[in-house]
C-alpha positions as CSV (number, residue, x, y, z in Angstrom):
1,M,166.6,55.4,80.1
2,G,167.5,54.8,75.9
3,K,169.6,57.6,75.3
4,H,169.1,60.7,77.6
5,P,169.1,58.4,80.8
6,S,168.1,61.2,83.4
7,K,164.5,61.8,81.7
8,T,161.1,60.9,83.7
9,S,159.6,58.4,82.2
10,T,155.4,58.8,81.1
11,P,152.6,59.7,83.5
12,G,149.6,57.4,84.4
13,A,146.9,59.2,85.2
14,G,144.3,57.0,86.6
15,V,146.3,53.9,87.8
16,P,145.8,52.3,90.7
17,A,146.8,53.1,93.8
18,R,150.0,52.1,96.1
19,A,149.0,50.5,99.3
20,D,150.2,53.7,100.7
21,G,147.9,55.8,98.7
22,A,150.8,57.0,96.5
23,P,149.8,56.4,92.3
24,W,151.2,53.3,90.8
25,R,153.5,54.9,88.3
26,N,156.2,52.6,86.7
27,F,159.6,54.7,86.2
28,Y,161.6,53.5,83.7
29,G,164.8,55.2,84.1
30,R,168.1,54.9,85.8
31,R,168.1,56.5,89.0
32,H,172.4,56.4,89.9
33,G,174.5,56.3,87.7
34,K,178.7,55.6,88.1
35,T,179.8,55.8,91.6
36,L,180.0,59.8,93.1
37,R,182.6,61.7,93.7
38,K,183.7,62.1,97.6
39,G,182.6,65.6,97.7
40,Q,179.2,65.2,95.2
41,V,178.4,62.6,98.0
42,A,179.0,65.7,100.7
43,H,177.3,68.3,98.5
44,L,174.4,65.5,98.5
45,N,173.5,65.7,102.3
46,E,174.9,69.4,102.6
47,T,173.6,71.4,99.6
48,L,170.4,69.4,98.3
49,P,168.8,69.6,101.9
50,E,168.8,74.0,101.4
51,L,167.0,73.7,98.0
52,Q,165.2,71.1,97.9
53,L,161.2,71.6,97.6
54,S,159.4,70.1,100.5
55,G,155.9,68.4,100.3
56,V,156.3,67.1,97.1
57,G,157.3,63.9,98.4
58,W,154.1,61.1,99.1
59,D,155.7,60.1,102.4
60,E,156.0,64.1,103.6
61,N,152.1,64.9,101.9
62,P,150.1,61.9,101.9
63,E,147.1,64.4,101.4
64,R,148.8,65.7,98.5
65,R,148.5,69.6,99.6
66,P,149.3,72.0,96.9
67,I,152.8,73.8,98.4
68,D,153.4,77.0,99.0
69,L,156.2,78.0,96.3
70,T,156.3,82.0,97.8
71,A,157.2,80.2,101.5
72,A,159.6,78.1,99.0
73,F,161.9,81.0,97.3
74,G,161.0,83.5,99.8
75,R,159.4,85.8,97.3
76,E,157.0,86.4,94.7
77,A,158.1,85.9,91.1
78,P,157.2,84.2,87.8
79,R,158.3,81.5,88.0
80,M,159.6,78.2,85.5
81,L,159.7,74.3,86.1
82,E,162.7,72.6,84.0
83,I,162.1,69.2,84.1
84,G,165.4,66.7,83.7
85,F,167.4,68.9,83.7
86,G,170.2,66.1,83.2
87,G,173.7,68.1,84.2
88,G,172.2,71.2,84.2
89,E,173.7,73.1,81.7
90,H,169.9,75.1,80.7
91,L,168.8,75.7,84.7
92,R,171.7,76.8,85.9
93,A,172.7,79.7,82.9
94,L,169.0,80.7,83.4
95,S,169.9,81.3,87.1
96,A,172.4,83.7,86.6
97,R,170.3,85.5,83.3
98,R,167.1,85.5,84.3
99,P,167.5,86.3,88.5
100,E,164.1,87.8,88.2
101,V,162.6,84.1,87.8
102,D,162.2,81.5,90.4
103,L,163.2,78.0,88.8
104,I,162.4,74.7,89.8
105,G,164.8,72.1,88.4
106,C,163.6,68.2,88.7
107,E,165.8,65.3,87.8
108,P,165.7,61.9,89.1
109,F,169.2,60.5,88.3
110,V,171.1,61.5,91.1
111,N,174.1,62.0,89.1
112,G,173.0,64.4,87.1
113,V,171.9,66.2,90.2
114,A,175.3,65.7,91.9
115,M,176.5,67.5,89.0
116,L,174.5,71.0,89.4
117,L,174.9,70.8,93.1
118,P,178.2,72.4,93.3
119,R,177.8,74.5,90.9
120,I,174.7,76.4,92.0
121,A,177.0,76.2,95.5
122,E,179.3,78.2,93.7
123,D,177.5,80.9,91.9
124,G,175.1,81.5,94.9
125,A,172.0,81.4,93.3
126,R,168.9,82.1,95.6
127,N,166.6,81.9,92.5
128,V,167.1,77.8,92.2
129,R,165.1,75.0,93.9
130,L,165.1,71.3,93.3
131,H,162.9,68.3,93.0
132,A,165.1,65.6,92.6
133,G,162.8,63.0,91.8
134,D,160.1,61.8,89.5
135,A,158.2,64.8,87.8
136,R,154.5,63.7,88.0
137,D,155.5,63.9,91.9
138,L,155.8,67.4,91.9
139,L,152.8,68.1,89.6
140,D,151.0,66.6,91.6
141,V,151.4,69.0,94.1
142,L,151.6,72.4,92.5
143,E,148.7,74.6,92.5
144,P,146.4,75.9,89.4
145,D,148.4,79.1,87.5
146,C,151.8,78.9,89.6
147,L,154.1,78.9,86.0
148,S,155.3,81.1,83.3
149,R,157.0,78.8,81.4
150,I,157.7,74.7,81.8
151,Y,161.1,73.1,79.8
152,L,161.1,70.0,78.6
153,L,164.8,69.4,77.0
154,Y,166.4,66.5,75.2
155,P,163.9,64.3,76.8
156,D,164.2,60.3,76.1
157,P,162.9,59.3,72.4
158,W,162.3,55.4,73.3
159,P,162.9,55.1,70.0
160,K,160.4,51.5,69.5
161,K,157.2,52.0,68.5
162,R,155.8,49.6,71.9
163,H,157.5,52.0,73.7
164,H,155.9,55.9,73.0
165,R,153.6,55.0,75.6
166,R,157.2,55.9,78.1
167,R,157.7,58.9,76.2
168,F,157.1,61.9,78.6
169,V,154.6,63.8,76.5
170,Q,150.8,62.2,76.7
171,P,147.9,64.3,76.5
172,D,147.4,63.6,80.2
173,T,150.9,64.9,80.6
174,L,149.9,67.8,78.7
175,A,146.8,68.1,81.1
176,E,148.6,69.2,83.8
177,F,150.6,71.0,82.2
178,A,147.6,72.9,81.1
179,R,146.8,73.2,84.8
180,V,149.7,74.4,86.2
181,L,150.5,76.9,83.6
182,K,148.7,80.2,83.6
183,P,147.1,81.2,80.7
184,G,149.5,82.9,77.7
185,A,152.5,80.4,79.4
186,E,154.8,78.4,77.5
187,F,155.3,75.0,77.2
188,R,158.7,74.4,75.1
189,V,160.6,71.6,73.6
190,A,163.9,70.9,72.5
191,T,164.6,67.4,70.8
192,D,167.0,65.8,68.6
193,I,163.9,63.2,66.4
194,P,161.9,64.1,64.3
195,D,160.0,61.3,65.4
196,Y,159.2,62.7,69.1
197,V,158.8,66.3,67.4
198,R,155.9,64.2,65.5
199,H,154.6,62.8,68.5
200,T,154.7,66.2,70.4
201,L,152.5,67.7,67.9
202,D,150.7,64.6,67.9
203,A,150.1,65.0,71.6
204,I,149.2,68.7,71.2
205,A,146.3,68.5,69.0
206,R,144.6,65.3,71.2
207,V,144.6,68.3,74.1
208,S,143.5,70.8,71.5
209,P,142.3,73.8,72.7
210,L,144.1,74.0,75.7
211,F,147.7,74.5,73.8
212,E,148.5,76.1,70.1
213,W,151.8,75.6,68.5
214,L,153.7,79.0,68.1
215,A,155.8,78.6,64.9
216,E,154.0,80.5,61.6
217,G,157.6,78.6,59.2
218,P,160.1,76.8,60.1
219,Q,163.4,79.0,61.3
220,D,160.5,79.8,63.9
221,W,161.7,75.1,65.2
222,R,165.0,75.5,63.9
223,A,165.8,78.5,65.9
224,P,166.7,78.6,69.5
225,W,164.0,81.0,71.9
226,P,166.4,83.5,73.9
227,H,168.2,83.1,76.9
228,W,168.8,79.3,75.5
229,Q,172.5,77.5,77.1
230,S,173.3,74.4,75.2
231,T,173.3,71.3,77.1
232,R,175.9,68.0,76.5
233,Y,172.3,66.3,75.1
234,E,172.0,68.5,72.5
235,A,175.9,68.9,71.9
236,K,175.9,64.4,71.5
237,A,173.5,65.5,69.2
238,L,175.5,68.4,67.0
239,R,178.6,65.7,66.8
240,E,176.6,63.1,65.6
241,G,174.5,64.8,62.8
242,R,171.3,65.1,64.3
243,V,169.5,68.5,64.1
244,P,167.9,69.7,67.1
245,H,164.4,71.4,67.4
246,Y,162.6,74.1,70.0
247,L,159.1,73.8,70.0
248,R,157.3,76.1,71.5
249,F,153.4,76.1,72.7
250,R,151.3,79.2,74.0
251,R,148.6,77.9,76.9
252,T,145.2,78.9,75.7
253,A,142.6,80.9,77.7
254,T,140.1,77.9,77.9
255,P,139.9,76.5,81.1
256,V,140.6,72.7,81.9
């Protein structure tokens, strides 16, 4: 899937439904990589079922009823979503630094999930739940105004112009973000691709006034936000001489 193979593809609102009722959504990324180690397979079989959110898949929730996050986490707390967590470095660090917050990690690339699971088990983290699949299926079943933040870190840039429709940030995706984010909550993007910055700002403008860009000067997108944890994708970008950008957008009070 291009430079970052673990990230989800572009949403497709309004597309035809499959025979089982699920929307027909193209998925452009890899689901599997190199052969997993025995211990990783064991965690997929044993640890993942304890953390996996139920009611997200079409097979278990064909009517797409909203899922109960309070029941899933066993408490009321601010909730944040990270889409395409890759190796899980940021999600794991945030879990340790913000124990008062509940975190949902979404990742369709099984090798990334397998990499994170033993670390979450080692940490004994109680504030993490996972969806090992397409983020769009999760967005379908989230209640309105249920999230305090959404992270999209180093998404697949799809650099060729004919592939820009595969980029995850699109107006229909942002409309879904606006539905599930509380007014005043933030959508945050980290990318090392200047064209993805331009693409994101253009998409935000197209759904105006649902979001406002929280930047007053260059330092606001050059410096990472508080509690930032660098990822393997960022390390690669820096090694190759690319400059990270950190974008923050606030969900306005405008109704969807």
